[in-house]
C-alpha positions in Angstrom: 88.8 -3.2 43.2 90.4 -3.6 39.8 87.7 -6.0 38.8 84.9 -3.5 39.7 86.7 -0.8 37.7 86.9 -3.1 34.7 83.1 -3.8 34.9 82.4 -0.1 35.1 84.6 0.6 32.1 83.0 -2.1 30.0 79.5 -0.8 30.9 80.5 2.7 30.0 82.0 1.6 26.7 78.8 -0.3 25.8 76.7 2.8 26.7 78.9 5.0 24.4 78.6 2.5 21.6 74.8 2.4 21.9 74.6 6.2 21.9 76.8 6.5 18.8 74.7 3.8 17.0 71.5 5.6 17.9 72.8 8.9 16.6 74.0 7.3 13.4 70.7 5.6 12.7 68.8 8.8 13.4 71.0 10.7 11.0 70.4 8.1 8.2 66.7 8.2 8.8 66.5 12.0 8.7 68.4 12.1 5.5 65.7 10.0 3.8 67.8 7.0 3.1 65.5 4.7 5.0 62.1 4.7 3.3 59.0 2.5 3.6 57.5 1.6 0.2 53.7 1.4 0.4 51.8 0.2 -2.6 48.0 0.2 -3.1 46.3 -3.2 -2.8 43.2 -3.8 -4.9 40.6 -6.4 -4.1 39.8 -7.9 -7.4 36.7 -9.7 -6.1 35.2 -6.5 -4.8 35.8 -4.7 -8.1 34.2 -7.5 -10.0 31.2 -7.5 -7.8 30.7 -3.8 -8.2 31.0 -4.1 -12.0 28.3 -6.8 -12.0 26.0 -4.5 -9.9 26.6 -1.6 -12.3 25.7 -3.8 -15.3 22.5 -4.9 -13.7 21.6 -1.3 -12.9 21.8 -0.4 -16.6 19.0 -2.8 -17.6 16.3 -0.8 -19.3 14.1 -0.6 -22.3 15.5 1.3 -25.2 12.5 3.2 -26.7 13.3 4.3 -30.2 12.4 8.0 -30.2 13.7 8.8 -26.7 16.6 10.8 -28.2 14.1 13.4 -29.5 13.1 14.5 -26.1 15.5 15.7 -23.4 14.8 13.8 -20.2 17.4 12.8 -17.5 16.0 9.3 -17.0 13.4 6.9 -18.1 10.2 6.5 -16.2 9.2 3.0 -16.9 5.9 1.3 -16.1 6.0 -2.4 -16.4 3.1 -4.9 -16.0 3.4 -8.7 -16.2 0.6 -10.9 -17.5 1.1 -14.5 -16.2 -1.0 -17.5 -16.8 -3.0 -18.5 -13.8 -1.8 -22.2 -13.9 1.5 -21.5 -15.6 0.3 -23.3 -18.7 1.6 -22.0 -22.1 -0.5 -19.5 -24.0 -1.7 -20.5 -27.4 0.7 -18.6 -29.6 -1.8 -18.4 -32.5 -4.4 -16.9 -30.3 -1.7 -14.5 -29.0 -1.0 -13.3 -32.5 -4.7 -13.0 -33.2 -5.3 -11.0 -30.1 -2.5 -8.6 -30.9 -3.8 -8.1 -34.4 -7.3 -7.2 -33.0 -5.6 -4.8 -30.6 -3.8 -3.0 -33.5 -0.4 -4.2 -32.2 2.3 -4.4 -34.9 5.1 -6.9 -34.7 8.5 -5.2 -34.8 11.8 -7.0 -34.2 10.1 -9.7 -32.1 8.1 -7.2 -30.0 4.5 -6.0 -30.4 4.1 -2.3 -30.5 1.0 -0.2 -29.9 1.1 3.3 -31.2 -1.0 6.4 -30.5 -3.1 8.5 -32.9 0.1 10.3 -34.0 1.7 7.1 -35.0 4.2 7.3 -32.1 4.9 4.3 -29.9 2.7 4.2 -26.8 3.7 0.9 -25.2 5.2 -2.4 -26.3 4.5 -6.0 -25.5 7.3 -8.6 -25.1 7.7 -12.2 -24.1 8.6 -12.2 -20.4 10.6 -15.4 -20.8 13.9 -15.8 -22.6 14.7 -14.9 -25.3 12.0 -12.2 -24.9 10.7 -12.2 -28.4 7.6 -13.6 -30.2 8.0 -16.2 -32.9 5.6 -18.6 -34.5 6.9 -21.4 -32.3 7.2 -19.4 -29.1 6.0 -21.1 -25.9 5.4 -18.8 -23.0 3.2 -18.4 -20.0 4.1 -14.8 -19.3 4.3 -11.6 -21.2 5.1 -8.1 -20.2 3.9 -4.7 -21.3 6.0 -1.6 -20.8 6.2 2.1 -21.5 8.4 5.0 -20.8 6.1 7.8 -19.5 8.8 10.4 -20.2 8.7 9.4 -23.9 5.0 9.3 -24.8 2.8 12.1 -26.0 0.1 11.6 -23.4 1.2 9.7 -20.3 -2.3 9.6 -18.9 -3.9 8.1 -22.0 -1.0 5.6 -22.3 -1.5 4.3 -18.7 -5.2 3.9 -19.3 -4.6 2.0 -22.6 -2.0 -0.3 -20.9 -4.4 -1.1 -18.1 -7.3 -1.7 -20.5 -5.1 -3.9 -22.6 -4.0 -5.9 -19.5 -7.6 -6.5 -18.3 -8.7 -7.6 -21.8 -5.7 -10.0 -22.1 -6.3 -11.4 -18.6 -9.9 -12.2 -19.3 -9.1 -13.7 -22.7 -6.2 -15.9 -21.6 -7.0 -16.4 -17.9 -3.9 -14.5 -16.7 -3.0 -12.6 -13.5 -2.0 -8.9 -13.8 1.2 -8.4 -11.9 3.6 -5.6 -11.2 7.2 -5.5 -12.4 8.2 -7.8 -9.5 5.6 -10.3 -10.7 3.5 -9.8 -7.6 -0.3 -9.5 -8.1 -1.1 -5.8 -8.8 -3.4 -3.9 -6.4 -5.7 -1.0 -6.9 -3.4 1.1 -4.8 -0.5 0.4 -7.2 -2.7 1.2 -10.3 -3.6 4.5 -8.6 0.0 5.2 -7.9 0.9 4.6 -11.6 -2.0 6.9 -12.7 -0.7 9.6 -10.3 2.8 9.4 -11.8 1.3 9.8 -15.3 -0.6 12.9 -14.2 2.5 14.5 -12.7 4.6 13.8 -15.8 1.8 15.2 -17.9 1.7 18.3 -15.7 5.4 18.8 -16.1 5.2 18.4 -19.9 2.5 21.1 -20.2 4.4 23.4 -17.9 7.5 22.9 -20.1 5.5 23.7 -23.2 4.0 26.9 -21.7 7.5 28.0 -20.5 8.9 27.5 -24.0 6.1 29.4 -25.6 6.3 32.4 -23.3 
């Protein structure tokens, strides 16, 4: 009988101890003395990858007089002229062709201007380092314009396409789009439509300013 009473007494004492311990811990927790420290963790690889993507997205042509006209973004048209058999173009013939096309060499690029002496489009070496020198060896060149920064987008596109056809016949080159895929009539029509729309917006802006 006494042994059973001792067992009950020990059990009751343990229960009282656990209750007191629980109440003590809860009091400390409510007082804010027990806190969990959470720190932000950054993934350095992910941040680096995003930075690289952002840098790539900023790749664009810097047309000189773009600051004179307020546009939110460039509207680039890029064509590539690539040798049919990937053989190098004759650089002397390139310079001669550019001269006959009234293209002026400026900082390693050829520039064709409109009747108002404003840049219409430019021609660059599509291979690194991207410029033309007397010893340049290349089988690909590109021609580019910013339709938002030319006086007459429609005439500019026509001049670019005409230049591309003349060059391709002279140097046996394929006319390709900005991804270097052979260009189609549908793509040319799309570019011409873009030029017409930008010209329409230009004229609408002029009429609005004059009214």
